[in-house]
VMD Tcl script that draws the C-alpha trace (Angstrom):
set ca {
  {50.03 -66.51 111.21}
  {49.40 -64.75 108.06}
  {50.89 -62.22 105.71}
  {49.43 -58.76 106.59}
  {47.76 -58.10 103.21}
  {48.85 -54.99 101.61}
  {50.48 -56.02 98.39}
  {48.67 -56.65 95.28}
  {51.02 -59.47 93.93}
  {51.39 -61.24 90.50}
  {50.90 -64.68 89.85}
  {54.91 -65.59 89.91}
  {57.23 -66.92 92.30}
  {61.24 -65.86 91.22}
  {63.32 -68.70 92.40}
  {66.22 -67.38 90.79}
  {68.27 -64.53 89.15}
  {71.03 -63.72 86.90}
  {71.99 -60.83 85.78}
  {68.82 -59.19 83.70}
  {67.03 -62.05 84.14}
  {64.62 -64.63 86.43}
  {63.16 -67.68 86.98}
  {60.37 -69.07 88.55}
  {59.14 -71.99 90.37}
  {57.83 -73.19 87.40}
  {61.39 -72.69 85.10}
  {60.08 -70.03 82.91}
  {62.59 -67.08 82.65}
  {61.59 -63.69 82.53}
  {63.30 -60.56 81.32}
  {63.52 -58.39 84.05}
  {63.51 -54.54 83.06}
  {62.09 -52.95 86.43}
  {64.78 -54.03 89.03}
  {62.41 -54.06 91.98}
  {61.85 -50.35 91.66}
  {65.58 -49.38 90.39}
  {67.07 -51.19 93.21}
  {68.74 -53.29 90.93}
  {71.85 -51.53 89.89}
  {74.33 -53.98 88.21}
  {72.34 -56.72 87.73}
  {70.89 -59.77 89.55}
  {73.93 -62.11 91.00}
  {77.07 -60.11 90.01}
  {80.32 -62.18 90.53}
  {81.98 -59.70 91.76}
  {79.00 -58.85 94.21}
  {78.51 -62.30 94.97}
  {82.23 -62.82 96.12}
  {82.42 -60.19 98.53}
  {79.41 -60.52 100.20}
  {80.27 -64.85 100.67}
  {83.74 -63.29 101.62}
  {82.21 -60.87 104.02}
  {79.97 -63.64 105.85}
  {83.13 -66.00 106.61}
  {84.67 -62.55 108.78}
  {81.91 -60.52 110.59}
  {77.99 -59.64 109.58}
  {77.53 -57.74 112.46}
  {78.40 -55.53 114.88}
  {76.68 -51.72 116.27}
  {77.84 -48.39 115.30}
  {79.52 -48.28 118.89}
  {82.81 -49.44 117.45}
  {85.05 -49.00 114.52}
  {84.45 -50.13 111.16}
  {87.02 -49.57 108.63}
  {84.36 -50.46 105.82}
  {82.55 -47.77 106.12}
  {85.33 -45.38 105.57}
  {85.79 -47.69 102.40}
  {82.87 -46.77 101.45}
  {82.40 -43.19 102.36}
  {85.80 -42.58 100.06}
  {85.21 -44.57 97.18}
  {81.11 -43.21 97.33}
  {83.53 -39.52 97.25}
  {85.40 -39.83 94.80}
  {82.97 -41.85 92.05}
  {80.14 -39.23 92.90}
  {82.02 -36.03 92.50}
  {81.24 -35.36 96.55}
  {83.68 -35.79 98.22}
  {84.00 -32.57 100.71}
  {80.54 -34.47 101.72}
  {80.02 -36.21 104.71}
  {77.94 -39.84 105.13}
  {75.38 -40.93 107.05}
  {74.62 -44.47 106.77}
  {71.64 -46.00 107.37}
  {69.09 -48.59 106.02}
  {66.58 -47.35 103.53}
  {65.74 -44.15 101.41}
  {62.54 -43.55 103.93}
  {65.08 -43.36 107.13}
  {67.55 -41.17 104.75}
  {64.62 -38.88 104.33}
  {63.92 -38.39 107.97}
  {67.38 -38.36 108.71}
  {68.04 -35.78 106.41}
  {64.58 -33.64 107.15}
  {65.58 -34.13 111.03}
  {69.38 -32.92 109.97}
  {68.28 -29.49 108.24}
  {65.69 -28.58 111.14}
  {68.78 -29.15 113.60}
  {70.66 -27.09 111.40}
  {68.76 -23.89 110.82}
  {65.66 -24.21 114.13}
  {62.86 -24.22 111.85}
  {60.50 -26.45 111.26}
  {58.40 -26.27 108.39}
  {58.83 -28.25 105.11}
  {58.31 -27.48 101.18}
  {57.55 -30.60 98.82}
  {55.64 -30.67 95.55}
  {53.27 -32.58 93.52}
  {53.48 -35.89 92.50}
  {56.18 -36.21 95.28}
  {57.35 -39.97 96.77}
  {60.12 -39.27 99.67}
  {59.01 -42.98 101.92}
  {56.49 -44.33 103.96}
  {57.48 -43.59 107.59}
  {56.32 -40.37 109.65}
  {57.86 -37.03 107.77}
  {59.11 -38.70 104.88}
  {54.96 -39.47 104.15}
  {54.43 -36.16 105.43}
  {55.91 -34.76 102.06}
  {54.65 -37.54 99.96}
  {51.85 -36.32 97.88}
  {49.16 -38.97 98.34}
  {46.54 -39.17 100.85}
  {45.99 -42.98 100.53}
  {48.83 -43.56 102.04}
  {49.20 -40.32 105.06}
  {47.91 -41.20 108.46}
  {45.67 -38.61 109.89}
  {48.72 -39.06 112.82}
  {51.00 -38.12 109.79}
  {49.23 -34.64 108.56}
  {50.43 -31.28 109.72}
  {50.70 -28.09 109.14}
  {54.24 -27.86 109.26}
  {54.31 -29.78 105.55}
  {54.05 -27.34 102.33}
  {52.85 -28.52 98.96}
  {53.88 -27.09 95.83}
  {52.85 -27.18 92.77}
  {55.55 -29.65 90.65}
  {57.68 -26.86 87.89}
  {55.73 -24.24 89.60}
  {58.39 -20.97 90.12}
  {55.45 -18.13 90.36}
  {53.95 -20.12 93.40}
  {56.89 -21.45 94.54}
  {57.68 -18.05 95.11}
  {54.83 -16.75 96.18}
  {55.42 -19.13 99.03}
  {59.00 -17.99 100.40}
  {57.42 -14.83 100.56}
  {54.79 -15.27 102.98}
  {56.56 -18.41 104.76}
  {60.46 -18.46 104.03}
  {61.60 -17.58 107.28}
  {59.85 -20.81 108.77}
  {60.71 -23.34 106.27}
  {63.68 -25.61 107.56}
  {63.92 -27.28 104.23}
  {62.98 -27.89 100.49}
  {62.75 -31.41 99.75}
  {62.79 -32.69 96.01}
  {63.35 -35.72 93.85}
  {66.19 -35.67 91.25}
  {63.55 -36.56 89.09}
  {60.10 -38.26 90.07}
  {60.06 -41.52 89.35}
  {56.15 -43.06 91.18}
  {55.17 -39.83 89.97}
  {55.72 -40.77 86.03}
  {59.53 -39.88 85.75}
  {58.79 -36.12 85.73}
  {62.26 -33.90 85.86}
  {62.33 -30.79 86.97}
  {63.63 -27.55 84.75}
  {67.16 -26.28 85.21}
  {64.92 -22.58 85.98}
  {63.28 -24.49 88.02}
  {65.99 -25.74 90.04}
  {68.09 -22.84 90.04}
  {65.04 -20.71 91.54}
  {64.79 -23.01 94.64}
  {68.26 -23.18 95.28}
  {68.59 -19.48 94.98}
  {65.68 -18.92 97.22}
  {66.80 -21.10 99.87}
  {70.29 -19.72 99.98}
  {68.30 -16.74 100.63}
  {66.04 -17.63 103.73}
  {68.35 -19.95 105.12}
  {66.38 -22.98 103.96}
  {68.16 -26.75 103.35}
  {68.03 -27.93 99.75}
  {67.50 -31.65 99.55}
  {68.08 -33.71 97.07}
  {65.91 -36.73 97.24}
  {68.14 -39.27 95.09}
  {66.99 -42.46 96.31}
  {65.44 -43.81 93.25}
  {67.09 -41.20 90.37}
  {70.86 -41.33 91.92}
  {73.34 -43.93 91.49}
  {74.20 -43.15 87.84}
  {70.37 -44.07 87.12}
  {69.78 -40.67 84.95}
  {73.19 -40.98 83.48}
  {74.77 -38.66 85.97}
  {75.94 -39.99 89.54}
  {72.91 -38.08 90.85}
  {70.57 -37.27 88.53}
  {70.34 -33.10 89.72}
  {73.84 -32.98 89.19}
  {73.57 -32.31 85.40}
  {71.86 -28.55 86.51}
  {74.88 -27.47 87.99}
  {73.38 -27.54 91.01}
  {75.06 -27.41 94.17}
  {73.15 -29.64 96.82}
  {73.36 -29.23 100.68}
  {72.16 -33.02 101.68}
  {71.78 -36.07 99.22}
  {69.63 -39.16 100.12}
  {70.06 -42.59 98.43}
  {69.34 -45.55 98.78}
  {67.65 -48.17 95.83}
  {70.50 -48.98 93.94}
  {73.14 -48.43 96.50}
  {73.16 -52.02 97.34}
  {72.04 -53.86 94.63}
  {68.82 -55.98 96.64}
  {71.02 -55.40 99.94}
  {69.05 -52.85 102.37}
  {71.50 -49.81 102.55}
  {70.53 -46.06 102.84}
  {72.70 -43.18 102.64}
  {72.94 -38.99 103.89}
  {75.39 -37.01 102.25}
  {75.45 -34.07 104.39}
  {77.36 -31.02 102.83}
  {80.59 -29.77 105.34}
  {78.95 -26.81 106.95}
  {76.51 -29.52 109.13}
  {78.37 -29.91 111.90}
  {77.96 -33.44 113.55}
  {78.04 -34.37 117.66}
  {77.26 -37.31 119.22}
  {74.20 -38.95 119.08}
  {72.63 -35.99 116.75}
  {71.54 -38.94 114.28}
  {71.73 -42.56 115.15}
  {70.70 -46.50 114.03}
  {71.24 -50.19 114.89}
  {72.20 -51.48 111.45}
  {73.00 -48.75 109.32}
  {76.52 -48.79 108.16}
  {76.70 -52.89 109.03}
  {79.48 -55.24 107.71}
  {77.34 -56.66 105.12}
  {75.83 -53.84 103.85}
  {79.00 -52.00 103.74}
  {80.46 -54.30 101.38}
  {77.36 -54.64 99.17}
  {77.52 -51.17 98.66}
  {81.19 -50.67 97.80}
  {80.81 -54.04 95.54}
  {78.39 -51.83 94.05}
  {80.67 -48.93 93.50}
  {83.55 -50.85 91.70}
  {81.36 -52.74 89.23}
  {80.17 -48.94 88.47}
  {83.06 -47.89 88.04}
  {85.25 -50.54 86.49}
  {82.77 -51.34 83.90}
  {81.69 -47.34 83.09}
  {77.94 -48.08 83.91}
  {76.94 -44.30 83.85}
  {78.14 -44.31 80.46}
  {76.72 -47.18 79.66}
  {73.11 -46.29 80.97}
  {73.44 -43.08 79.08}
  {73.86 -45.04 75.85}
  {71.59 -47.71 76.34}
  {68.78 -45.39 77.15}
  {69.12 -43.00 74.14}
  {69.17 -46.05 72.30}
  {65.71 -47.73 73.91}
  {64.18 -44.07 73.14}
  {65.72 -43.78 70.14}
  {64.29 -47.24 68.53}
  {60.50 -46.89 70.52}
  {59.64 -43.14 70.01}
  {57.21 -43.69 66.85}
  {55.74 -46.62 68.39}
  {51.68 -46.62 67.80}
  {50.51 -45.02 71.53}
  {52.78 -43.87 72.47}
  {52.31 -39.66 73.34}
  {55.89 -39.00 74.60}
  {58.80 -40.03 76.19}
  {60.49 -38.90 79.62}
  {63.73 -39.92 80.28}
  {67.00 -39.27 81.68}
  {69.83 -42.34 80.89}
  {68.17 -45.33 82.53}
  {65.38 -43.74 83.84}
  {62.43 -43.79 81.21}
  {58.77 -42.91 81.45}
  {56.57 -43.94 78.51}
  {53.38 -42.13 78.18}
  {50.75 -43.94 75.97}
  {47.53 -42.65 75.41}
  {45.89 -44.86 77.48}
  {45.81 -46.83 80.88}
  {49.33 -48.57 81.18}
  {48.00 -51.73 82.83}
  {47.02 -53.48 79.84}
  {50.27 -53.16 77.60}
  {52.29 -53.72 81.34}
  {50.33 -57.38 82.10}
  {50.67 -57.68 78.29}
  {54.24 -57.38 78.34}
  {54.34 -59.77 81.92}
  {52.18 -62.72 81.05}
  {52.75 -63.32 77.42}
  {56.65 -61.49 76.73}
  {58.05 -62.43 79.95}
  {59.10 -58.81 80.81}
  {58.91 -57.49 83.67}
  {58.12 -53.36 83.76}
  {56.34 -50.52 86.08}
  {53.93 -48.26 86.58}
  {53.39 -45.07 88.29}
  {50.84 -42.74 90.00}
  {50.12 -41.81 86.16}
  {48.28 -44.73 85.27}
  {49.65 -43.79 81.39}
  {53.15 -43.81 82.12}
  {54.84 -47.08 81.95}
  {57.85 -46.83 84.03}
  {60.87 -48.76 82.67}
  {64.22 -49.19 85.58}
  {66.81 -51.75 84.00}
  {70.12 -53.03 85.31}
  {72.67 -49.93 84.29}
  {74.34 -52.91 82.84}
  {71.51 -53.86 80.55}
  {73.04 -54.89 77.24}
  {72.21 -54.45 73.64}
  {70.50 -57.75 72.69}
  {68.58 -57.73 76.19}
  {67.04 -54.22 75.34}
  {66.32 -55.66 71.78}
  {64.01 -58.62 73.49}
  {62.05 -55.52 75.13}
  {61.85 -52.66 72.06}
  {60.51 -56.19 69.77}
  {58.12 -56.94 72.34}
  {57.04 -53.66 73.38}
  {56.14 -52.91 69.45}
  {54.41 -56.29 68.99}
  {51.92 -55.70 71.78}
  {51.39 -51.67 70.66}
  {50.79 -52.75 67.13}
  {47.92 -55.55 68.67}
  {46.15 -52.94 70.48}
}
mol new
graphics top color blue
foreach p $ca { graphics top sphere $p radius 0.5 }
foreach p [lrange $ca 0 end-1] q [lrange $ca 1 end] { graphics top cylinder $p $q radius 0.2 }
display resetview
């Protein structure tokens, strides 16, 4: 049997990782400035993370959600305290797409409406409803298309108001990323988010903040939307939540009523996933990683802002989009193969996406800054 060939692969086979570095099967060392799509939040193989997972393996790895699991309660308590959403409730699942699926379903259960408003440039996942609110026709199969899903332009208040004027009574939820990642580090304006919240309240529409990539301290706030003082009805999270262990979460405002069987999952909230997520929160708190994201992100931006071929820098914390005056693929390949640094791209071909671990150190950022300068000056 062969693998189903859906991924364009770099000819690199990492076999070891520590902190912000990877090593391949030939012994080459790489600086990880992408974290596998913002998944590696506290660095590879953090000692506290490793210890907690190894100890849990000696106890119990999994049982279903038909029994009590005190680790889920501990995770919910610590997540509430660190995020500031202590009065919310937590539903645990396995991925960002699954979190968004459950958020959309819960919103529809709540108000009995069926339409969903999403935005240009969005990415919410590849599963049924999640991909239907993702702005990429290449990955939306015919079975996923429906008139229930309405697209509005990013940061366009006038179009937003027009859509609500015409269809507001049928719109169950609005789903929006705290910061668009795949879309190219696109940041919503405070006026835009404020208007969305206003219209949602007026029309009994649920506001879903997708913080799968922009959350967990990535933006310099626990969740990116919190910078704007907006209250979300539902927040979804995943990626950095488990530092590589598959885990996702739906944070649910207390106005939503739970009932037996309303939502469900086989693997979500299993013992190992909870321990991984608890370890991440412990490290984030004890090592002040949200503050470090703010500090290191600002440092990187200040150091690179005058480099040639950079048109703009879109950044919150350590969620950084470097817009070049050309397709970024040549720069990205040069950084990878000549300087051994992993970076990312986006749907905007000119944007180089930077998502290092939240505990990145100055000496490691300097390696990236020096390499980027060399590459851009030699274009």
